[in-house]
C-alpha positions in Angstrom: 55.1 72.7 157.5 51.7 71.3 157.2 50.6 69.1 154.1 49.1 70.9 151.3 45.7 69.4 150.4 44.2 69.8 147.0 41.3 68.2 145.2 42.4 64.7 144.7 45.9 65.2 145.8 48.1 65.6 148.9 51.5 67.1 149.0 53.5 65.9 151.9 55.8 68.9 152.1 58.4 67.3 154.4 59.1 64.6 151.9 59.6 67.2 149.0 63.2 67.7 148.1 64.6 71.2 148.5 66.3 72.2 145.3 66.7 75.9 145.8 66.8 77.9 149.2 67.7 81.5 149.5 67.4 83.4 152.8 67.8 87.2 152.1 68.1 87.9 155.9 71.5 86.2 156.0 72.9 86.4 152.4 72.9 89.5 150.4 74.2 88.1 147.1 70.9 87.0 145.3 72.7 87.1 142.0 74.2 83.7 142.6 70.8 82.1 142.2 68.7 84.7 140.4 68.9 86.8 137.3 67.0 90.2 136.8 64.8 90.2 133.8 63.0 93.4 134.4 62.5 96.0 137.0 65.0 97.2 139.8 66.3 94.6 142.1 68.8 95.0 145.1 69.6 94.0 148.6 69.0 96.7 151.2 71.1 95.1 154.0 68.0 93.2 155.4 65.8 92.1 152.5 65.8 91.5 148.9 63.9 94.4 147.2 62.1 94.3 144.0 60.4 97.2 142.4 58.8 98.2 139.0 57.6 101.8 138.6 56.0 101.3 135.3 52.6 99.7 134.5 54.1 96.3 134.0 55.7 93.5 136.0 59.3 93.6 137.3 60.6 90.0 136.9 63.3 88.0 138.8 64.0 84.6 137.5 66.0 81.7 138.9 69.1 80.9 137.0 68.2 77.3 136.9 65.3 76.0 134.8 63.2 73.2 136.5 61.6 70.5 134.5 59.6 68.8 137.2 56.5 69.8 139.4 57.7 72.5 141.7 56.4 73.9 145.1 57.6 77.6 145.3 57.5 79.2 149.0 58.1 82.8 149.1 58.0 85.1 152.4 57.4 88.6 151.2 55.6 91.8 151.9 54.8 95.1 150.2 57.1 98.1 151.0 54.8 100.8 152.3 53.1 102.8 151.1 52.9 100.3 148.2 49.5 98.6 147.9 49.8 96.4 144.8 50.6 92.8 143.7 52.6 90.3 145.6 53.3 87.9 142.6 55.1 84.6 142.1 55.8 83.0 138.8 56.7 79.3 137.8 57.0 77.3 134.6 58.0 80.6 133.2 59.9 81.4 129.9 61.1 84.6 128.3 60.3 86.1 125.0 63.5 87.9 123.6 61.4 89.6 121.0 59.2 91.4 123.4 61.7 91.3 126.2 59.0 90.1 128.6 57.4 87.0 129.8 56.4 84.4 127.1 54.5 81.8 129.1 54.1 81.3 132.8 51.9 80.6 135.7 51.4 83.7 137.7 49.7 83.8 141.2 49.3 86.8 143.3 47.7 88.9 146.0 46.2 92.4 145.6 46.2 92.2 141.8 44.3 92.5 138.7 43.6 96.3 139.4 40.8 95.5 141.9 42.9 94.0 144.9 42.1 90.6 143.7 43.9 87.3 144.5 44.3 84.5 142.0 46.3 82.5 139.4 46.8 83.5 135.7 48.4 81.8 132.8 50.4 84.0 130.5 50.7 83.1 126.9 48.7 81.5 124.0 46.5 79.4 126.3 45.9 82.1 128.9 43.3 82.1 131.5 42.9 83.4 135.0 40.9 82.9 138.2 40.5 85.3 140.9 38.7 86.1 144.2 38.2 89.1 146.3 37.6 87.2 149.5 41.3 87.3 150.7 42.4 90.6 152.4 46.2 91.1 152.6 47.2 93.6 155.2 49.6 96.1 153.7 53.3 95.9 154.8 52.9 92.5 156.6 54.9 89.4 155.7 53.1 86.6 154.4 54.2 83.1 153.4 52.9 82.0 149.9 53.0 78.4 148.8 52.3 77.9 145.1 53.0 75.6 142.2 51.5 72.9 140.0 51.3 69.2 139.5 50.9 68.9 135.7 48.4 71.6 135.2 46.8 71.4 138.6 47.8 74.9 139.9 47.4 76.1 143.5 48.2 78.9 145.9 48.2 78.7 149.7 48.8 81.8 151.8 49.9 81.3 155.5 48.5 77.7 155.4 45.2 78.4 153.8 44.1 77.6 150.3 43.4 80.7 148.4 42.6 79.0 145.0 43.4 76.1 142.6 42.6 75.6 139.0 43.4 72.8 136.5 45.0 73.8 133.1 43.9 71.4 130.3 47.2 72.3 128.4 49.8 72.2 131.0 53.2 74.0 131.3 55.7 71.4 132.5 58.9 73.3 132.9 60.5 76.7 133.2 62.0 79.3 135.6 60.5 80.3 139.0 60.5 83.9 140.1 58.9 87.0 141.6 57.0 89.7 140.0 56.1 93.1 141.6 53.6 94.6 139.2 54.0 98.5 139.3 54.8 98.2 142.9 57.6 97.4 145.4 58.1 94.3 147.5 60.6 93.0 150.1 61.4 89.3 150.2 62.8 87.3 153.2 63.1 83.9 151.8 62.7 81.9 148.6 62.5 78.1 148.6 61.8 75.8 145.7 60.9 72.0 146.4 60.4 69.1 144.0 56.8 68.1 144.7 56.1 64.6 146.0 52.3 63.9 146.2 49.9 61.2 146.8 46.2 60.7 145.5 43.5 61.6 147.8 40.5 59.5 147.9 37.6 61.7 148.7 33.9 60.9 149.1 30.9 61.8 151.0 29.2 59.6 153.6 25.3 60.1 153.6 24.3 62.8 156.0 20.7 61.5 156.5 
């Protein structure tokens, strides 16, 4: 896997310790590592399937809570004819009163009602950033790499940076997961790494 380059930071992926690795193509028992919080989740004999029929997000959480910077890698696709959100969550917590997400970083493709891609923070200090420039091909598997270093959040898809944003009030710990929003997804693999990064010294040489 290539290094992940961010503004001022470099994540050397091969040096990042794998702390969770689930391959749905060879293991049907996702309940060993994950807990269903919302929506319908099952294994169809080939992939892990997540669906939410209502206008909200289905939520699958890891059973383990992580208290360090995580790099979350998910290989997933929409289940045709579904057209909507391919979402990942991290630094996530649950609100037992509302029975829904409390705080979390959420990144996704084909979301925000207008087929946008971006990163959102749920909760009291909420924000989002989005772009219409990325075009997801419906039904095709992509590899999404996302996570945060402190509040420096990022999303790569198939090796290309889609967006990054810095949260001045960072979330530092929580669960990781997947969230199909009013749609249906199929997942091949979920991997969580503990981020190892170094500073990038960036500067411009005079051009003229």
